[in-house]
Backbone atoms as SQL, in Angstrom:
CREATE TABLE atoms (id INTEGER PRIMARY KEY, chain TEXT, resi INTEGER, resn TEXT, atom TEXT, x REAL, y REAL, z REAL);
INSERT INTO atoms VALUES
  (1, 'A', 1, 'MET', 'N', -14.885, -7.787, 10.437),
  (2, 'A', 1, 'MET', 'CA', -14.722, -8.955, 11.286),
  (3, 'A', 1, 'MET', 'C', -13.336, -8.958, 11.924),
  (4, 'A', 2, 'ASN', 'N', -12.310, -8.485, 11.192),
  (5, 'A', 2, 'ASN', 'CA', -10.967, -8.451, 11.752),
  (6, 'A', 2, 'ASN', 'C', -10.888, -7.530, 12.956),
  (7, 'A', 3, 'ALA', 'N', -11.623, -6.416, 12.919),
  (8, 'A', 3, 'ALA', 'CA', -11.631, -5.492, 14.055),
  (9, 'A', 3, 'ALA', 'C', -12.246, -6.168, 15.261),
  (10, 'A', 4, 'PHE', 'N', -13.261, -6.979, 15.050),
  (11, 'A', 4, 'PHE', 'CA', -13.898, -7.689, 16.159),
  (12, 'A', 4, 'PHE', 'C', -12.929, -8.664, 16.818),
  (13, 'A', 5, 'ILE', 'N', -12.141, -9.345, 16.013),
  (14, 'A', 5, 'ILE', 'CA', -11.152, -10.277, 16.551),
  (15, 'A', 5, 'ILE', 'C', -10.083, -9.519, 17.335),
  (16, 'A', 6, 'LEU', 'N', -9.660, -8.358, 16.826),
  (17, 'A', 6, 'LEU', 'CA', -8.656, -7.556, 17.508),
  (18, 'A', 6, 'LEU', 'C', -9.188, -7.056, 18.844),
  (19, 'A', 7, 'LEU', 'N', -10.458, -6.678, 18.892),
  (20, 'A', 7, 'LEU', 'CA', -11.037, -6.182, 20.136),
  (21, 'A', 7, 'LEU', 'C', -11.076, -7.249, 21.215),
  (22, 'A', 8, 'ASN', 'N', -11.147, -8.493, 20.818),
  (23, 'A', 8, 'ASN', 'CA', -11.153, -9.574, 21.785),
  (24, 'A', 8, 'ASN', 'C', -9.812, -9.713, 22.498),
  (25, 'A', 9, 'PHE', 'N', -8.723, -9.227, 21.907),
  (26, 'A', 9, 'PHE', 'CA', -7.393, -9.363, 22.485),
  (27, 'A', 9, 'PHE', 'C', -6.938, -8.118, 23.233),
  (28, 'A', 10, 'LEU', 'N', -7.797, -7.145, 23.427),
  (29, 'A', 10, 'LEU', 'CA', -7.384, -5.914, 24.083),
  (30, 'A', 10, 'LEU', 'C', -7.486, -5.999, 25.598),
  (31, 'A', 11, 'GLY', 'N', -7.906, -7.088, 26.114),
  (32, 'A', 11, 'GLY', 'CA', -8.067, -7.230, 27.552),
  (33, 'A', 11, 'GLY', 'C', -6.816, -7.784, 28.212),
  (34, 'A', 12, 'PRO', 'N', -7.010, -8.572, 29.227),
  (35, 'A', 12, 'PRO', 'CA', -5.879, -9.118, 29.993),
  (36, 'A', 12, 'PRO', 'C', -4.981, -10.043, 29.172),
  (37, 'A', 13, 'GLU', 'N', -5.518, -10.625, 28.119),
  (38, 'A', 13, 'GLU', 'CA', -4.700, -11.511, 27.294),
  (39, 'A', 13, 'GLU', 'C', -3.531, -10.761, 26.672),
  (40, 'A', 14, 'MET', 'N', -3.806, -9.545, 26.192),
  (41, 'A', 14, 'MET', 'CA', -2.750, -8.744, 25.574),
  (42, 'A', 14, 'MET', 'C', -1.703, -8.349, 26.610),
  (43, 'A', 15, 'PHE', 'N', -2.141, -8.035, 27.818),
  (44, 'A', 15, 'PHE', 'CA', -1.204, -7.705, 28.891),
  (45, 'A', 15, 'PHE', 'C', -0.290, -8.887, 29.192),
  (46, 'A', 16, 'VAL', 'N', -0.850, -10.081, 29.216),
  (47, 'A', 16, 'VAL', 'CA', -0.052, -11.284, 29.488),
  (48, 'A', 16, 'VAL', 'C', 0.950, -11.512, 28.355),
  (49, 'A', 17, 'ILE', 'N', 0.538, -11.295, 27.117),
  (50, 'A', 17, 'ILE', 'CA', 1.431, -11.477, 25.977),
  (51, 'A', 17, 'ILE', 'C', 2.587, -10.484, 26.044),
  (52, 'A', 18, 'PHE', 'N', 2.299, -9.206, 26.315),
  (53, 'A', 18, 'PHE', 'CA', 3.358, -8.203, 26.419),
  (54, 'A', 18, 'PHE', 'C', 4.302, -8.509, 27.578),
  (55, 'A', 19, 'PHE', 'N', 3.764, -8.973, 28.693),
  (56, 'A', 19, 'PHE', 'CA', 4.583, -9.325, 29.842),
  (57, 'A', 19, 'PHE', 'C', 5.501, -10.504, 29.517),
  (58, 'A', 20, 'ALA', 'N', 4.980, -11.494, 28.796),
  (59, 'A', 20, 'ALA', 'CA', 5.790, -12.648, 28.417),
  (60, 'A', 20, 'ALA', 'C', 6.919, -12.228, 27.464),
  (61, 'A', 21, 'ILE', 'N', 6.616, -11.334, 26.536),
  (62, 'A', 21, 'ILE', 'CA', 7.651, -10.843, 25.613),
  (63, 'A', 21, 'ILE', 'C', 8.728, -10.094, 26.389),
  (64, 'A', 22, 'LEU', 'N', 8.297, -9.286, 27.362),
  (65, 'A', 22, 'LEU', 'CA', 9.254, -8.551, 28.183),
  (66, 'A', 22, 'LEU', 'C', 10.147, -9.493, 28.973),
  (67, 'A', 23, 'LEU', 'N', 9.580, -10.561, 29.496),
  (68, 'A', 23, 'LEU', 'CA', 10.384, -11.534, 30.246),
  (69, 'A', 23, 'LEU', 'C', 11.344, -12.305, 29.341),
  (70, 'A', 24, 'LEU', 'N', 10.875, -12.662, 28.156),
  (71, 'A', 24, 'LEU', 'CA', 11.706, -13.465, 27.251),
  (72, 'A', 24, 'LEU', 'C', 12.859, -12.666, 26.655),
  (73, 'A', 25, 'PHE', 'N', 12.589, -11.445, 26.236),
  (74, 'A', 25, 'PHE', 'CA', 13.599, -10.685, 25.503),
  (75, 'A', 25, 'PHE', 'C', 14.287, -9.622, 26.331),
  (76, 'A', 26, 'GLY', 'N', 13.690, -9.201, 27.407),
  (77, 'A', 26, 'GLY', 'CA', 14.284, -8.147, 28.217),
  (78, 'A', 26, 'GLY', 'C', 14.013, -6.781, 27.632),
  (79, 'A', 27, 'GLY', 'N', 14.140, -5.759, 28.447),
  (80, 'A', 27, 'GLY', 'CA', 13.808, -4.403, 28.029),
  (81, 'A', 27, 'GLY', 'C', 14.731, -3.856, 26.958),
  (82, 'A', 28, 'LYS', 'N', 15.980, -4.291, 26.933),
  (83, 'A', 28, 'LYS', 'CA', 16.938, -3.730, 25.962),
  (84, 'A', 28, 'LYS', 'C', 16.800, -4.354, 24.581),
  (85, 'A', 29, 'LYS', 'N', 16.309, -5.564, 24.498),
  (86, 'A', 29, 'LYS', 'CA', 16.194, -6.244, 23.205),
  (87, 'A', 29, 'LYS', 'C', 14.905, -5.913, 22.469),
  (88, 'A', 30, 'ILE', 'N', 13.899, -5.430, 23.180),
  (89, 'A', 30, 'ILE', 'CA', 12.605, -5.172, 22.547),
  (90, 'A', 30, 'ILE', 'C', 12.712, -4.123, 21.438),
  (91, 'A', 31, 'PRO', 'N', 13.413, -2.984, 21.633),
  (92, 'A', 31, 'PRO', 'CA', 13.516, -2.030, 20.512),
  (93, 'A', 31, 'PRO', 'C', 14.177, -2.638, 19.267),
  (94, 'A', 32, 'GLU', 'N', 15.194, -3.461, 19.469),
  (95, 'A', 32, 'GLU', 'CA', 15.838, -4.124, 18.324),
  (96, 'A', 32, 'GLU', 'C', 14.850, -5.068, 17.635),
  (97, 'A', 33, 'LEU', 'N', 14.083, -5.782, 18.422),
  (98, 'A', 33, 'LEU', 'CA', 13.095, -6.715, 17.891),
  (99, 'A', 33, 'LEU', 'C', 12.039, -5.971, 17.081),
  (100, 'A', 34, 'MET', 'N', 11.547, -4.859, 17.627),
  (101, 'A', 34, 'MET', 'CA', 10.528, -4.071, 16.926),
  (102, 'A', 34, 'MET', 'C', 11.094, -3.412, 15.668),
  (103, 'A', 35, 'ARG', 'N', 12.343, -2.970, 15.721),
  (104, 'A', 35, 'ARG', 'CA', 12.991, -2.372, 14.550),
  (105, 'A', 35, 'ARG', 'C', 13.102, -3.412, 13.433),
  (106, 'A', 36, 'GLY', 'N', 13.519, -4.603, 13.781),
  (107, 'A', 36, 'GLY', 'CA', 13.618, -5.680, 12.791),
  (108, 'A', 36, 'GLY', 'C', 12.263, -6.050, 12.219),
  (109, 'A', 37, 'LEU', 'N', 11.256, -6.077, 13.081),
  (110, 'A', 37, 'LEU', 'CA', 9.902, -6.374, 12.629),
  (111, 'A', 37, 'LEU', 'C', 9.414, -5.289, 11.675),
  (112, 'A', 38, 'GLY', 'N', 9.698, -4.036, 11.987),
  (113, 'A', 38, 'GLY', 'CA', 9.309, -2.927, 11.113),
  (114, 'A', 38, 'GLY', 'C', 9.990, -2.999, 9.762),
  (115, 'A', 39, 'LYS', 'N', 11.277, -3.336, 9.756),
  (116, 'A', 39, 'LYS', 'CA', 12.004, -3.472, 8.484),
  (117, 'A', 39, 'LYS', 'C', 11.425, -4.617, 7.653),
  (118, 'A', 40, 'GLY', 'N', 11.086, -5.704, 8.309),
  (119, 'A', 40, 'GLY', 'CA', 10.503, -6.833, 7.602),
  (120, 'A', 40, 'GLY', 'C', 9.156, -6.489, 6.986),
  (121, 'A', 41, 'ILE', 'N', 8.331, -5.764, 7.723),
  (122, 'A', 41, 'ILE', 'CA', 7.030, -5.348, 7.199),
  (123, 'A', 41, 'ILE', 'C', 7.213, -4.384, 6.035),
  (124, 'A', 42, 'LYS', 'N', 8.185, -3.481, 6.153),
  (125, 'A', 42, 'LYS', 'CA', 8.454, -2.523, 5.070),
  (126, 'A', 42, 'LYS', 'C', 8.897, -3.247, 3.799),
  (127, 'A', 43, 'GLU', 'N', 9.785, -4.225, 3.937),
  (128, 'A', 43, 'GLU', 'CA', 10.241, -4.997, 2.778),
  (129, 'A', 43, 'GLU', 'C', 9.097, -5.796, 2.162),
  (130, 'A', 44, 'PHE', 'N', 8.251, -6.367, 3.004),
  (131, 'A', 44, 'PHE', 'CA', 7.102, -7.135, 2.513),
  (132, 'A', 44, 'PHE', 'C', 6.162, -6.241, 1.716),
  (133, 'A', 45, 'ASN', 'N', 5.853, -5.056, 2.255),
  (134, 'A', 45, 'ASN', 'CA', 4.954, -4.142, 1.546),
  (135, 'A', 45, 'ASN', 'C', 5.577, -3.651, 0.246),
  (136, 'A', 46, 'SER', 'N', 6.871, -3.435, 0.233),
  (137, 'A', 46, 'SER', 'CA', 7.553, -3.011, -0.981),
  (138, 'A', 46, 'SER', 'C', 7.472, -4.104, -2.054),
  (139, 'A', 47, 'ALA', 'N', 7.730, -5.331, -1.653),
  (140, 'A', 47, 'ALA', 'CA', 7.653, -6.438, -2.612),
  (141, 'A', 47, 'ALA', 'C', 6.227, -6.629, -3.112),
  (142, 'A', 48, 'ARG', 'N', 5.259, -6.474, -2.221),
  (143, 'A', 48, 'ARG', 'CA', 3.856, -6.629, -2.606),
  (144, 'A', 48, 'ARG', 'C', 3.449, -5.569, -3.617),
  (145, 'A', 49, 'SER', 'N', 3.835, -4.317, -3.377),
  (146, 'A', 49, 'SER', 'CA', 3.479, -3.250, -4.314),
  (147, 'A', 49, 'SER', 'C', 4.190, -3.434, -5.654),
  (148, 'A', 50, 'SER', 'N', 5.417, -3.943, -5.621),
  (149, 'A', 50, 'SER', 'CA', 6.143, -4.194, -6.864),
  (150, 'A', 50, 'SER', 'C', 5.433, -5.268, -7.687),
  (151, 'A', 51, 'ILE', 'N', 5.015, -6.309, -7.045),
  (152, 'A', 51, 'ILE', 'CA', 4.312, -7.394, -7.744),
  (153, 'A', 51, 'ILE', 'C', 2.979, -6.890, -8.279),
  (154, 'A', 52, 'GLU', 'N', 2.266, -6.088, -7.477),
  (155, 'A', 52, 'GLU', 'CA', 0.992, -5.540, -7.941),
  (156, 'A', 52, 'GLU', 'C', 1.168, -4.682, -9.183),
  (157, 'A', 53, 'SER', 'N', 2.214, -3.843, -9.198),
  (158, 'A', 53, 'SER', 'CA', 2.433, -2.982, -10.359),
  (159, 'A', 53, 'SER', 'C', 2.810, -3.811, -11.588),
  (160, 'A', 54, 'GLU', 'N', 3.583, -4.867, -11.414),
  (161, 'A', 54, 'GLU', 'CA', 3.934, -5.733, -12.542),
  (162, 'A', 54, 'GLU', 'C', 2.701, -6.423, -13.109),
  (163, 'A', 55, 'ILE', 'N', 1.816, -6.863, -12.234),
  (164, 'A', 55, 'ILE', 'CA', 0.592, -7.527, -12.688),
  (165, 'A', 55, 'ILE', 'C', -0.292, -6.542, -13.443),
  (166, 'A', 56, 'LYS', 'N', -0.414, -5.316, -12.918),
  (167, 'A', 56, 'LYS', 'CA', -1.235, -4.300, -13.591),
  (168, 'A', 56, 'LYS', 'C', -0.663, -3.958, -14.959),
  (169, 'A', 57, 'GLU', 'N', 0.668, -3.850, -15.069),
  (170, 'A', 57, 'GLU', 'CA', 1.293, -3.572, -16.360),
  (171, 'A', 57, 'GLU', 'C', 1.051, -4.712, -17.336),
  (172, 'A', 58, 'GLY', 'N', 1.136, -5.927, -16.847),
  (173, 'A', 58, 'GLY', 'CA', 0.866, -7.089, -17.697),
  (174, 'A', 58, 'GLY', 'C', -0.575, -7.107, -18.175),
  (175, 'A', 59, 'MET', 'N', -1.503, -6.732, -17.304),
  (176, 'A', 59, 'MET', 'CA', -2.912, -6.684, -17.694),
  (177, 'A', 59, 'MET', 'C', -3.138, -5.613, -18.745),
  (178, 'A', 60, 'LYS', 'N', -2.454, -4.459, -18.606),
  (179, 'A', 60, 'LYS', 'CA', -2.594, -3.392, -19.603),
  (180, 'A', 60, 'LYS', 'C', -2.056, -3.837, -20.947),
  (181, 'A', 61, 'GLU', 'N', -0.934, -4.565, -20.954),
  (182, 'A', 61, 'GLU', 'CA', -0.369, -5.062, -22.205),
  (183, 'A', 61, 'GLU', 'C', -1.292, -6.065, -22.871),
  (184, 'A', 62, 'ILE', 'N', -1.914, -6.904, -22.084),
  (185, 'A', 62, 'ILE', 'CA', -2.858, -7.882, -22.637),
  (186, 'A', 62, 'ILE', 'C', -4.051, -7.165, -23.247),
  (187, 'A', 63, 'ASP', 'N', -4.552, -6.110, -22.564),
  (188, 'A', 63, 'ASP', 'CA', -5.673, -5.342, -23.104),
  (189, 'A', 63, 'ASP', 'C', -5.287, -4.658, -24.405),
  (190, 'A', 64, 'LYS', 'N', -4.037, -4.141, -24.489),
  (191, 'A', 64, 'LYS', 'CA', -3.596, -3.494, -25.731),
  (192, 'A', 64, 'LYS', 'C', -3.521, -4.494, -26.869),
  (193, 'A', 65, 'ASP', 'N', -3.037, -5.706, -26.566),
  (194, 'A', 65, 'ASP', 'CA', -2.918, -6.728, -27.599),
  (195, 'A', 65, 'ASP', 'C', -4.284, -7.186, -28.114),
  (196, 'A', 66, 'LYS', 'N', -5.288, -7.184, -27.268),
  (197, 'A', 66, 'LYS', 'CA', -6.631, -7.609, -27.680),
  (198, 'A', 66, 'LYS', 'C', -7.282, -6.601, -28.589),
  (199, 'A', 67, 'LYS', 'N', -6.907, -5.318, -28.449),
  (200, 'A', 67, 'LYS', 'CA', -7.538, -4.283, -29.281),
  (201, 'A', 67, 'LYS', 'C', -6.875, -4.189, -30.578);
């Protein structure tokens, strides 16, 4: 279903959004903006994987205690 929603934005709406971003930030600021966005996504994924591993370790400890 998410792919279907994404396909709906591939038309002129996406062009208008990119054009508005270009007007608001200018051509020189966009790489900085994208770099910051990439760093934020990387940090988010790192924190998410760290939390997932902690939860899995906790579940393993609980299973060991039950046996």
